[in-house]
N, C-alpha and C positions, 0 to 999 in steps of 0.2 A: 265396357265394350269399346273396341277400337273405333268403330264408326261413329259412336256418340262423341268420342274425344275429337275426332276429325271435324265434325260439324261444329262443336262448341269452340274449338280452337280457331276455326275459320271465321266464325261469327265474332268472337272476341277481337281477333286481329283486325277485321274490317271496322268494327266500332272504335277501336283504339286509334287506328290511322285516321278515320274520319274526324275524330274529336281533337286529336293533337296536331294534325298537320297544319292548321292555321297558325299555331304558335311558332312554327318554323319558317313562316313567310318573312323574308328579309327585305324583299323588294316588291312593292305593290304593282310595279310595272311588269313583273314577270308573269308569264302565263300560268294560271292556276292548274295544279295537277288534278283537280276535281272536274268532273263533267257530269251533266245530267241531261236526259232527253227522253223521248218517247216516240214510238211508232204506232200508227193506226193502220191495221191490216184488215183486208176484206175477210180473211179467215186465217186460222192458225194451222199451218202445215209444218210438221217437224219431221225431217228426214224421210219425206215421202208420205207420211200418214197425217190425215186431217184429224185435229184434236178439238173436241168441243163443237159448239155451234155459233154461227154468226160472226160478226166482226170482233176483233180483239184490240185492246190497247196494251202496248208492251213497253212499260217504262224501264229506264236503266239509270244506274248511278255507279260511277267508277272513279278510282284514284289510280293515276299512272305516273310513275317516276322511273326514268330510264327504261329498262325492258320489263319492269314489274308492273302488273296491273291487278288490282283488287276491285271486285265489283259485285253488284247485285242486278238481277234482271228478272222481269216477271211478265206474265201474260194473263190477261183477265178478260173474260168474255163480256160483251155488251148484251148478251142474251138475258132476258128478264129473269130466268131461273139460275143464272150464273153457274152453268153446268160444269165449268172447268176453271180452276184458278191455280196458278203455278208461281212460286217465288224461288229463284235460284241464287246461290252465292258461288263465287268462283275466284280463283287465283291463278295467274299465269305469268310465265316469264318468256320473253322473246329474245333470242340471241341474234347477234348481228349477221350471222351466216345463214339465217333462214329457218333455224330450228325453234320451235316453241313447245313448252311443256306446261301443263296445267292440271288442275283438279276442279271439278264442279260438283256442288251439292244441289241436287234437284229436290225441291220440297213441294209436295202437292197438298193444298189446303183441303180441309174437310176430314183430315186424319190427325191424330195427336202429333204435335210438333216434335216431341222427343221420343217417338217410336221409330226404331231403326231396322227392325227385322220382323218377320212373321206376317200374320194376316192383317195387322194394323199398321204396317210400316208406311211412313209418309215421306221417306227420303231415299234417294239413290245417289251413290257416290261414284263418280266417273273420272277415270284418268284420261287426259287428253294429250295427244302428241300430234304436232303438225310440222310440215316442212314446205317452204316456198322457194322456188327457183325461177326467177323472172316471172313469166306469165303462168307457170304451172305450180299448183299446190296440191298437197295430199294431207289428209287428216285421218288419224286412227283413234278410236275411243273404246274404252273398256269399263263396264260397270263392275265394281268389286264386291258389292254387298247384295244380299237377298232382300228385295223390296217387293213383297208379294201383292201389296195393295198400292193404289196410287199409280201415277204414270199412265202412259198411253194404254188404253184397253184393259187396265188393271192386270197386266201380265206380270209374272214373276220376274225379278231382276237377278243379277248375279251371273257373271260370265257373258253378259250381253255385249256384242261387239258391233261397231259400225265404222266403215271405211268410206272415204269420199275423195274423189279426184276432181279437181277444178282446173279449167283452162280459160284464161281471160283474153278475149280478143279486144280490138279497139273500142267497139261499141256494145259488146255483149259478152256473156260468159256461158260456157257449157259445163255441166257437172253430171257425175254418175256416182251413186252410192249403193253399198250393199251391207247387209247386217243380218242379225238374228234376234231372237227374243222379242223385245218391245217393238222392233222395227218390221217384223214379218208375221205372217200367219203360221199357225201350227198345223201339223198333219192331223188326220183323224185319230191317230193313235196317241196324240199328245206330244209327239217328238218335236223338238225344236228344229227350225229350218233356217239355213243361211242362204240368202237369195238377194238378187238385185232388187232394190225397192225404191230407188229415187233417181230418175233420169230427167234432165230438164235444161232449159235455157233461161237466162235471166238478163236483165238490163236495168239501167237507171238513168235518170236525167234530173236536171234542176229547172224548175219553173221560176223564172226571174220576174218578180213583181216590181222591184225598184233597185236602186244601187245598194240599199242596205238590207233588203229582204228577198230571200229566195226560198223555195220549197222543194226539198229533195223528194223525188218520186221513184219508186222501184217496182218492178214486176217480175214474176216468174211463172213459167208454165212447166208443170211437173207431171210425169207419168210414173205410176207405181206398178211395175209389171207383176209383182208378187200378189198385190191385192186387186189388180185390174182396175185401178182408179186413175182418173185424170183430174188435176187441180190447177186452177189459175188463181194467183194471188197478186193483188196490187196493194201497195201501201205508201204512206208518206211519213216523213220524219220531221220532228221539230225539237 
């Protein structure tokens, strides 16, 4: 199955790079291509939809060289019943003229890791395309496989789209996103709906504690016109 090969190849590539890259380090003074971090967020809101309950910790690990980035990202609820857990693998390449291309493997825990389609599917594979021009950026995303279980609201995947437009001002940014499938509600007859689902404003700042330590803090206020929801999320990074 092609989707299984995609996931396995991406995982092997990540593990190979992470294990062999230190052998290529010729100068200890050079900045490491590896980075790791984590965000603590008041709630997990993805493309306008709130996922799970309570605060989440969102760790990340990535390897970047030139325009290529390979990484892993996750989100895990602090809720005592751990009602949602996600671990994603991704690869992307950013060109000098503002274009970026990538692929993301969304994996939802609680389902078999090597199940890629049907009622027990735990993965969704998404093609990502972005373009940035000064303060303006646009992103387009397309899920290529059928992931009937897992993911937001346990909705079927395959053919799901999401588009987002961002504009960054000096101290804040505005964004608007629209999609279907996972991102929106279904009509009473079960038909898929493409609709605006994510409109908001975001900002960030650094709280400086000393010359050697500061804490980045971010916040976003988002309205989902499709689901008629309003979400406010604040988080900090370390």
